[in-house]
Every structure is written in structure tokens, then in C-alpha cells.
C-alpha positions as a printed NumPy array, in Angstrom:
array([[ 44.582, 123.708, 158.661],
       [ 42.341, 120.988, 160.089],
       [ 43.685, 118.622, 162.67 ],
       [ 43.135, 115.054, 163.7  ],
       [ 41.778, 114.253, 167.188],
       [ 45.4  , 114.155, 168.414],
       [ 45.934, 117.742, 167.251],
       [ 48.068, 116.775, 164.267],
       [ 47.402, 118.367, 160.854],
       [ 45.595, 116.186, 158.354],
       [ 48.084, 114.431, 156.108],
       [ 46.412, 115.768, 152.947],
       [ 46.881, 119.365, 154.098],
       [ 50.427, 118.598, 155.212],
       [ 51.132, 117.067, 151.821],
       [ 49.723, 120.163, 150.091],
       [ 51.895, 122.403, 152.268],
       [ 54.966, 120.313, 151.486],
       [ 54.168, 120.371, 147.771],
       [ 53.792, 124.156, 147.855],
       [ 57.067, 124.499, 149.784],
       [ 58.792, 122.217, 147.291],
       [ 57.516, 124.241, 144.331],
       [ 58.698, 127.494, 145.92 ],
       [ 62.046, 125.906, 146.73 ],
       [ 62.522, 124.71 , 143.159],
       [ 61.667, 128.146, 141.783],
       [ 64.093, 129.879, 144.154],
       [ 66.82 , 127.386, 143.275],
       [ 66.364, 128.001, 139.557],
       [ 66.432, 131.776, 140.036],
       [ 69.637, 131.558, 142.076],
       [ 71.201, 129.302, 139.419],
       [ 70.344, 131.85 , 136.729],
       [ 71.818, 134.717, 138.767],
       [ 74.984, 132.711, 139.436],
       [ 75.351, 131.935, 135.724],
       [ 74.828, 135.577, 134.744],
       [ 77.294, 136.706, 137.386],
       [ 79.789, 134.191, 136.015],
       [ 79.394, 135.699, 132.542],
       [ 79.836, 139.228, 133.92 ],
       [ 82.938, 138.112, 135.805],
       [ 84.422, 136.482, 132.706],
       [ 83.745, 139.54 , 130.552],
       [ 85.28 , 141.898, 133.088],
       [ 88.247, 139.65 , 133.706],
       [ 89.004, 138.882, 130.052],
       [ 88.051, 142.055, 128.216],
       [ 89.717, 144.685, 130.359],
       [ 93.462, 144.712, 129.767],
       [ 95.621, 144.512, 132.895],
       [ 97.261, 147.846, 132.148],
       [ 93.832, 149.55 , 132.11 ],
       [ 92.6  , 147.965, 135.357],
       [ 91.851, 150.541, 137.951],
       [ 91.894, 149.418, 141.545],
       [ 88.09 , 149.584, 141.794],
       [ 87.685, 147.423, 138.667],
       [ 89.964, 144.803, 140.206],
       [ 87.968, 144.897, 143.41 ],
       [ 84.723, 144.551, 141.436],
       [ 86.087, 141.544, 139.533],
       [ 87.221, 139.868, 142.751],
       [ 83.883, 140.592, 144.414],
       [ 81.963, 139.183, 141.424],
       [ 84.033, 136.01 , 141.717],
       [ 83.288, 135.737, 145.446],
       [ 79.568, 136.312, 144.886],
       [ 79.442, 133.711, 142.132],
       [ 81.055, 131.148, 144.446],
       [ 78.645, 131.985, 147.284],
       [ 75.65 , 131.691, 144.977],
       [ 76.86 , 128.348, 143.673],
       [ 77.263, 127.098, 147.258],
       [ 73.733, 128.294, 148.026],
       [ 72.444, 126.449, 144.972],
       [ 74.007, 123.217, 146.256],
       [ 72.363, 123.666, 149.661],
       [ 68.996, 124.443, 148.059],
       [ 69.266, 121.449, 145.731],
       [ 69.943, 119.147, 148.697],
       [ 66.998, 120.648, 150.592],
       [ 64.821, 120.322, 147.489],
       [ 65.745, 116.651, 147.195],
       [ 64.809, 116.126, 150.853],
       [ 61.486, 117.908, 150.323],
       [ 60.783, 115.816, 147.222],
       [ 61.415, 112.624, 149.175],
       [ 59.109, 113.806, 151.965],
       [ 56.351, 114.738, 149.495],
       [ 56.654, 111.334, 147.822],
       [ 56.563, 109.605, 151.204],
       [ 53.455, 111.585, 152.192],
       [ 51.775, 110.773, 148.905],
       [ 52.611, 107.086, 149.318],
       [ 51.308, 107.117, 152.882],
       [ 48.16 , 108.956, 151.805],
       [ 47.618, 106.482, 148.983],
       [ 47.905, 103.549, 151.387],
       [ 45.479, 105.007, 153.925],
       [ 42.773, 105.999, 151.435]])
């Protein structure tokens, strides 16, 4: 990465790095959303299709764990979405700044 005389990275390279980070962040967020949705389906199937009188202790534990994991993934998605929004704002600000200085 090239730097300015003050040792700071050039804004164009910084903008590219932010754009790349944003793209990776968006992809990770989408993948986590998909996993959370699939886990929700698995949880619903296990919970609704296995009669209570057939539940073995380990099946009950698996259902509870699936529910916990789904909730954790959904919380992670929220955090990633907030971080993605912040990255998007920073990329837009960099692009605006770059457009004004060029």
C-alpha cells in the first residue's frame, strides 16, 4: 500500500480495502443468515415431527441446542448487519471524499 508524505495510506487504496472488506462482510452475513434459516427449519422439523412420547433425552437435548444455535446465529447476523452498514457508510464517505479531491 502506498503512503502519502505523512505516512498515511493513499485514500484510493484505503477505499479499495474498505470496499473489499465490505464485500467480504456482506458475503459472510448472507452465509450466516442462510445457516440460521436452515437451522431454524431443522429445529422446527425435529420439534414438530417427533412425538413427545418418542423423544429420547438426546433428541430433546439436540432440539434445545439447535434452538440455542439458531438464536446465536441470528444475534451474530444482527451484529454483522450493523457492522456492514457502518462499512458501507465509510466506503461512501471515502468515495465522496475521493470524488471531491480529484
